[in-house]
N, C-alpha and C positions, 0 to 999 in steps of 0.2 A: 373425204374427211378422215383424219386419223381415227383409228378404232378406239383410242383412249377416251374420245369424247362421245362415243356412240351410245344411244339409248334405243332399245327396241320398242315397238308399239305396246308390247305386253307389259312393259315397265310401268306404264301410266295407270292410274286408277280407272276402273270401268265407270264411265259416265252414261247413265241411262239416257236413251233418246226417246223423246215423246213425239206425238203426231201433230204438234202445233204448226199450223200453216195460216198465215195472214194474207189477206187480199188487199193490195194497194193499187187501186185504179186498174184492176184487171191483171196485175202481176202477182202471182202466188209466191210467197216467200216463206220458206220453212224456218222454224225456230226451235230446233229439237232440244235445246238446253234451256228452255224457258223456265223450267223449275228451279234453276240456279239463281233466279231473281228473288226467290224467297229466302232472305238471309236468316230467317228464324227457324227454318225447317231442320229437322234432324238429318234428313238426307243431304242437304247442303253442308251442314256441319261435318258430317262424315266424309264428304268429298273434300272439303277444305283440309281436314286432318290428314287424309290420305295423300293429297297433293303436297302438302308441306313435308310429309315423310319422304316422298320421292326426292324433293328438292334438297332436303338435308342430307340424304344418302349420297347425292351427287356432290354437294358442295363441301361437306365437312371433311372428307379425306383429302381434299386438294392441298398439295404441299405448300402452296403460297399463302394460305389463309392466315396462319398464325403470324407470319412476318408482316403481312399487310395490316392486320388488326393492330399489332404492336406499333407499327410506324404511324398509322392513322391516329392512334391514341397519343403518341408523342407530338405529332404535328398539331393536334387539336388543343393541346394543353398549353395555351398561352393566354395571357390576360387580355380581355376584350372590354372595350368601353363604347358606350353610345354618346352622342352629342348631348351636352346639357341643355335643358330648357328652363326658363326662369318664370316664376309666378310669384309676384310680390317680392319679398326679400329672399325667398327660397329658390334653390336650384335643384333640379331633379335629373338623374341620369341612370342608365342601365349599366350593369357590370357583370362580367362572368369571370371567375378566377381561373378558368381554363376548361375543366371538364364537368362543370355543373350542368345538370340536365336542362335547367331553365335560367335565363338571365334574372338577376336580382335588381330590384328598383331601390336606389339610394336617394336620400335627400340631404341637402346642405342647408341648414336653417338660416344662416346669415353669411355674408362674405367673410371668408377666413375660418369659418367653423369646420369641424371635422365631419365628414360624411357619416351618416348612419343608415342602417337598413330600414326602409319603409315597408317593403313587401317582398318576401322571399317565396316565390311559388314552389320552390323545392320542398318546402315544409307542408305543402297541401296534399301530397301523395307520396307513397313510399317508392314508386317507380318513375316519378317525374312526368307522369302523363296528365297532370292538371297544369294548364298553362295560363299565364296572364295574357288575355287576348285584346284588351283595350283599357285605356285610362282617360279620364277627363278631370282636370284640376281646376278649382275655382281661381279666378283671376288673382286673388290675394294669397293663394297657396295654402289655405287652411283646411280645405276638404278635397278629397279625391274620390270620384266614382271610378270603380274598376270592374272589369268583367273577366271571368274565368271560363275556360272551356275544358271539357274532360275528354280524354282519349282521342283528341284531334277533331272532335265534332265542331261544326259551325255554330251550334247552339251556344249562346252566351248567358251567363248568370251575373247580374250586376250587384255589387255591394258598395258601401260607402265607408271610407276610412277617415278618421280624424288625424290629420297629418302631425299635429303636435304630440299627441299621445300614442299614435300608432294603433289605436283601438278602432274596431269596426262599430258602426252604429247598427241598429237592428234592421235597417232597410235591406230588402232582398227583392230583386226584379228578375223574373224568369221568362223564358221563351222569347228572348230577343235574338235576332240574327241579322247579319249584314247591317249593323247599326253602331253608331257611336253614342255618346251622351253629351249634352250641352247644358250648362248651368244657367239659370237665371242670375242676373247681376247681384241680386240680394241673397243668393245662396240658399234660397228656400227649397229648391228642388231642381230637377233636370228633365230635359226632353229626351226621349229615346223611341225606337221603333221595335215592334214585336209582331209575331204571328199568334194565331189561336193555339192553345195547347193541343199538341197532337196526341194520338194514341200511344201509349207506352211501347207497344209492340212494333209500331211503324214509324217512330219518331225519326229514324235515320233514312227513311225512304219516301215518306209522303211528300207530295208536291207542295211547295211553299207558295201560297197565294194569299191575297188580301192582307198585305202588311198594313199596319196602322201606326200613326204617330201619337204618342201619349206624353203627358206630363206627370212625373212622379214627385209628390210633395214629401219632403223629409218627415219621418216620424209617422207615416201613414202606411197601411198595408197596400200591396199592389192592386188589390181589388177596388181600391178607391181612386186609382189613377184616372186622370181626366183625359178623355179622348180629344185630341186636338184636330186631327184630320184623317179622313179615310175616303176611299172611292169604291163604293160597292159595285159600281159599274165597270171598274177596271181591276180585275183580279190580279193582273201581273204588274201593276204599278208598285213601286217601293218609294219610301220617303226618308230623307235624311234631314233632320232638323238641327240648325245651328243658330245660336244667339250672337248678334253682332257685338263687337267689343264694348260699345257704349251701352249695351243692354236694351236698346230701343226696339230692335226688330228680331223676330224669329224668321230666319230664312229657311225655306223648305225646297230642297232639291228633289225633284220627282224623276225617278229613274224607271226605265222600262227595259228589262233584260240587261244585257251587257253592252248595249249600244252606248257610245259616248255622247249621244244626243240626249239631252234632258230638258225638262221644264224647270222654271224657277218661280216659286210663289213666295209670298211673305205675309207676315202678320204683324201689325203694329202693337207691341206689347204695352206701350205706355198708355194706350187708349183702349186696350182689349178689342182692337178692331177685327174685322172679318179677314179671312184669308184672301189675299189679292193674287189673282193669276197673272203675274207680271209678264212672264215669257211662257206662253202656253202652247206653242206650236211644235216643240221638239224638233226644231229645224237645224240645230247645231248643239255643240257642247258648251255649257256655261258653268264655269267654276268661279265662285266669288273668292277674291283674294284679299280684299280690304273694304272698309266702309267708314263713313262718318255719318253725321246726323241726317244727311239728305242724299248721299251719293254712295253707289256701289261700284267697285272696280272689279272687272271680271276678265279671266282668260277665256277666249272663245275661238272657235274656228268658223264663226259666222262670216261669210264672205272672204275667208282667209284659210284655205286648206291646211296651211302650215302653222296657223295660230297667230293671234294678236291680242292686245289688251285694250279693252273699252271701258267706258264709265257710263252709268245710268243715273240720271237725276230723278230721284223718286218724286220730287215735288212737281215735276213737269211730265210725269208718266201716269198712265192709267192701265187698267187690266188689258193686256194684249197689245198695248201701244207704248212700248218703252221709249224714252228719250235717250238715244245712244250717241255717244261721242267717241271717236277713236282717240286713244291715248298713245299707244305704241303700235305702229303698223307691222304688217307681216314682214318677216325677214327671209333670207335665203335658206335658213335652217328651220328645223321643226321645233316649235315652242312646246316644251314638255310640261313645265310647271313654273310657278312664280313664288319665290320666298319674299316675305314682307317683314322688315325690321328697321327700326331707327329712321323712319321716314323715307326709306328707299325700297324700290322694287328690284329684286334680283331675279332676272329671267334666266331660266335653265333651258338652254337649247341643246338639240342633238345635231351634231355635224358628222354625218356618216357614222351614226350610232355611238359617238362618244360625246361627253359633256363639254359645253361651252357656257360660261356664265357672264352675263352683262348686267351692269348696274345702272338703273334709271331712277329719276325722281318721279313721284306720282303724277306730275304734269307732263311726263313724256320726255323730259330732258335727259340725254345720255350723259352718264358720269364717267364710266370707265369699263374696260374689259377686266374681269377678275382672272389673275394669273393662276393656273392650276399646275400641279407637279408634272403632268404628262397626259398621255392619251388614256383616259380612264373614265370613271363615273364619280360625280360629286353630288352631294345632297345636303340640304340644310338652309342656312341664311333665314332663320325664323326668329321671331322675338316680339318685343313690345315697341311701340312707337318711340318711347323715350330711351331705348337702349342705344349705347354707343359701341357696344361690342357684340358680336354674334359668333356662331360656330358653324363649321361645315365639315363633312367627312369626304374623304377621297379614297378610292380603291381602284385596283386594276386586276388583271388576271393573275399576277404574281405578287401583289401587295394587298394585304388585308386593310380594313378601314384604319386610316390615320385621322385623328380629329385635329382640326386647325381652329385657332381663334382668329377672328378677322376684325380689324379696326375699320369701322365704317367710314370715318372721316378721311383716313389716309390710304385705305385700300391695302394695308399691310397684313399679311397672313403669317402666323407663327404656329409651329407644331405645339399642340396642347397635350395630346396623349398619343403616343406611338407604341404599337405592340412590339414586344421583344420576341423575335422569331427564332425557330430552330432550323432555318434554311436561309440561303442567300438569294434574295430576289434578283440580284444583278446577274445571276447565272442563267436567267431565262429571258427569252425575247418574244415579243408580240408583234406580228405583222398584220397589216390590213390589206387584203387583196380584193379585187373586184372581178367577178366572173359573169358569163353570159348564160342566162337561162334558156329554156326551150324556145320561147317566143321572142328572144332577142333582148329581154330586159336585163339590165345591169344590176347585179346583186352584190352587196358587201359581205365579207367574211373575215373574221379575226382568226388567226392561227398562232398558237402559243406553244413553245417547246423549249427544251434545254439547249443552250448554245452549243454549237459543234455538231448538231444533228446532220446526218448525211441523207440527202434526198435520193434514196436508192430503191424506193418502192417497198421497203421491208419494215417500215415503222408502224407499230400498232397505233391506230388513230381512233379517237372518239369524237364523232361528229354530232353536234348538239344543235337543236333548233326548237322553235315554238310556232311562230307563224299564225298568230290569231289575236283577236280582241284588242287590237291596237297596242299591244304590249311590245315595246322595243327590246331587243336583245343587245345589251350594252356590256362593257367590260365589268366583271365583278370577280371577287376572290372566292375560291372554294378550297377548303382544306382537302377535300376528296380529290379534286382535280390536280392539286399540287402533288399528292401522292402518286397519281397516275403519271404525271410528267417526270417525277423522280424515277419511276420505273422505265423511263425512256419513251413514254407515250407522247403523242401529239394530241392537243385539244384544239378543235376547230368549232367555231360558233358562227352559224350563218344567219344573216339578217334578212330573212325571206319575207315575201309579201304576206299580208294578213297582219303583220306587226305594225308598230308605230314609228319605225325608223325614219320614214319620209312623209309623215303626215297622213291626212285623210285619204288621199287617192291611193297611197301604198296599202293602207289597211283594206279599203274596199275592194282592191284588186285581188284580195285573197279571201273573199267572203261569198257565201251562198252559191250562186251558179258559177262563180269564178274560183271556187275553193281549190280546184285542181292546180291552179297556178302555184299554190303553196307547195304541193308535192313535187311539181316539176322543178321548182327552185331548189328544193333540198336534194333531189336526185342529181341536178346539175352540179351542186356543190360537191357531192361525192365523186362525180365524174371528173371534175376539175382537180381534186386532190390526187386522184389516180393518174390522170394525164400528166400532172406536174411532178410525179414521182415522190410525193410525200408518203404515199401508201399504195396499197393494192387491195383488190377485193378480199383476199383471205385475211388481211390485216385490218380491215375497216369495220368498226362498229358504229351503230347509230343509236342515239338516245334522246329522250325527251319525256316530259311529264305533263299530265292533264291534257290540254289541247296538243301539247308536244307528244303525248302518248298516242293520240290520234295520228299525228304526223308520222311517227315511227311505224304504227300499224299499217297505214295506207301505203307508205313507201315499201315496207316489207312485203306486202301482198302484191304490189304492182311490179316490183323489181327484185324478186328473191335471189336473182343471180348476181346482184350488184354488191351485196353486203356480206361480210364475214360473220356478223352477229347483229342482233337487234335487242334493245332494252326499252320497251314501252312501260312507262311508270304511270300508275293511276290514270290510265288513258280512257278517253271517250271513244269506245270501240264499236258500239252498236248505234249507228247513226239513224236508225229507223225508230228507236224507242228512247233515246236520251231525254226527250222532253217530258216523259211521264214521271220522272223521279225528282224529288227535292227541288232544287233551283234550276233543273235542266231546261225547262221551257224558256228561261231567260237567255239561253245561248242561241235561240232561234234568230236573234239579230245578226249573228255571224254565220250560222249554219243554214238558216231556214229550218223547216221541219217536214216530216213525211206526210203531214195532213194536206199539203199543197202538192198537186200533181207534178208540176215542173220541178219543184224542189225535191220531191221524192226521187225523181229520175236522177237528179244530180247526186243526191245522197247515196242512192243505191249503187251508183257507178263506182264510188270510192270507199264506201263503208267497210272498214277492215273485216268485221265479222262476216258480212255477206260476200266477201271476195276472197275467202279462203277456198282453195280448190283441191280436192282430194288427189293424192298422188304427186303433188308438187314437192320438189326438194327444197324445203325452206331452210334458211340458215339457223344456227343456234340462236335461241330466243329465250330471254330472261324477263318475264313479266312480273311486275311488283304492284301490290295494292295493299290497302289496310282494311281490316274488318269493320272499322267505324267510320269509313269515308262516307260522309253524307253530302259531299259536293259532287263527286263522280262516284256513284254507288259501285261497290266492288263487283256487282253482277256483270258489268262491262268486261272486266278482266277475267272473271270466272268463265263466262261463255266463250270468250275468245281463246282462252287456254284450252278448254275442252275441245273446241272446234279444230284448233291448230294441231293439237296432239293426235286427234283422230285422222286428220288429213295428211300428216307428214309422210311424204314419199321417201325421204332419206332416213338416215339414222342420227341426224343432228338433234341434240337435246332441245326440248321445249319445256321449260320449267316455269312454275309460278310460285312466287314467294309471297305469302299472305301474312302480313304483320298483324299481331293481335293488339288490341287497345291502341290502335293508331288510325288516324284519319287521312285527310288529303295531303297533309304535310306540315301545315302551320302548327306550331307548338310541339312538334315531335321532339322528345328528349334527346340529348346528345348521345346517350348510350345506344339508343335505337338507330340513330343516324349513322354512327360508326359501324354498327353491325351490318346494316344494309349496304353501306359502301364497301365494306370488307367482302361481302358475298358477291357484289357486282364485279369488283375488280378481279377477284379470284376466278370467277366464271369466265371473264373475258381473257385473262392471261392464259387460261387453259384452252378455250376454244379457238383463240387466235394464234395458238402455238407460239407464244412469246417465250423465248428460250430462258431457262433458269439463269439467274445472274445475282451477283451481290447487289444489295440495294444501293442505288446511286444517290446517296444523301448529299444534299447541297447545303 
């Protein structure tokens, strides 16, 4: 490694080692930095401050930082729109003028009226760290429940706004998390889910258990809210309540962890009936897409690993014995979701990880394929039964969201809102390739770069992945990635196992005792890029966030010789203790957990924290986290950074960037996103030895 990148061991803050040793089924595992799990201690605070000081001392003098930040700011500064949604005569949409920290919610009171601001989260804090995290509007568009989160936390605080006046009512609902809000048809109140109020000192770390479903009646204090459903015998169950469009039923989706398999219960609101456990076996995923007075339509993978649409006749069903009819059978592609509008079902399929849309009638009659602009990702096709027009968004790796209007009767799409860009998307190309993993599995990968690139093995490349929780990696636009490609870099995104690219089997092949498949797939992607001369080890960086941070950490520790740099963001890095914090136990559906002997052995074999070996020459590593992350608590990144710094056998830098007043990522203000992207690209340009050049603006 060039000496300009070097950091000696003495550069890093001294991290005290304690004598903590845990016994897992006879295996003794040391955890010398256990004290860093205490986010409130003065010792942890001092360590964080010292680490940030080292990181800034490395990053701030880099000659590329100023130009990168300037160009990122220029690229980010374009007008952005969300798809409109209609409630009564009113339409609602999100808008960002360019560099606003948070999107602003607008309302159009009647067709042809001028939009007006309904809620501007940028006015709720001086630094943009209060974000709008959820909304629920009454069917007639007169009232809106909305939730805010602070500093990136998952905790939600619900308020109610009168849409006509823009004024808030006195209602406040606190300690809600992982919840929406759903109104009664008469607008008298809404259903929501919450946890017990935690201790102020440990609100960002305590395990989240015993979620309960409540009803809040407008004009009353939260202490009077009515408990609708709880399960004292199931501490890990969560509940999502939604009222059917006709107001007849409260549907209760019962989730357990992050598994897509759920239960579905319901309550007859017209007769104040008991909760009926309609689908109680958690044998598949059940997502209600539409309803009428007696029928539910659902997207499910029951008997169909790639997904299908079924209906359930409630008049012919009883608890545990639903009367099921297949409406639209399993296709060759993965059914991702279903939009319902204008008496049509718009099925969103994934074909090799890009979107395909098919239009059906609710009786299963095929209408047409919806033409899309290219290989990319589309979303939308939602609205009311009486609507004749709907909207959808389309994006790709080089094109940000364009909003289209869609005539349901004719199938005609027209551009509704298109951003004005400060680059030319036609100068970039996206290819999809397929490569072979270690066990012979064929894996898809998108590769995007500026046209004219030479495959000489000398291109700086950023390989990104996730590989978990049934989440598919599909084409999407990122200003940050566009800046990377303007610098001449390649962006590669691998659709590895554990994700949802090819349905249930693809996901399960990357879970629990088979999690190593995920890392093998990602390592094989890196090897393919090198073998095909897109890049080489000294020029190849890997990145990913959350479960993708685990991916990067595991691949970094398994193959430190393969990569030129690694960027694990907000990663799950201590696989033996993740289940002890906030919602971590929910991830056991994908990971298993260390309380089971067989699962412990699998976790211990790849857990990044426990597989750092002293004296190993690790590549340059840039770890990022937020001090308010209550999804993946920052202790994961803290302990991994301290361990990797102490073990580093070479002189490559191991840095950790700890953002203040920031969480897992959702709601992060634009200014903080730009600063973090600036630091990451400046770090990678330096450690990958990318030669200085004029910015290749397109």
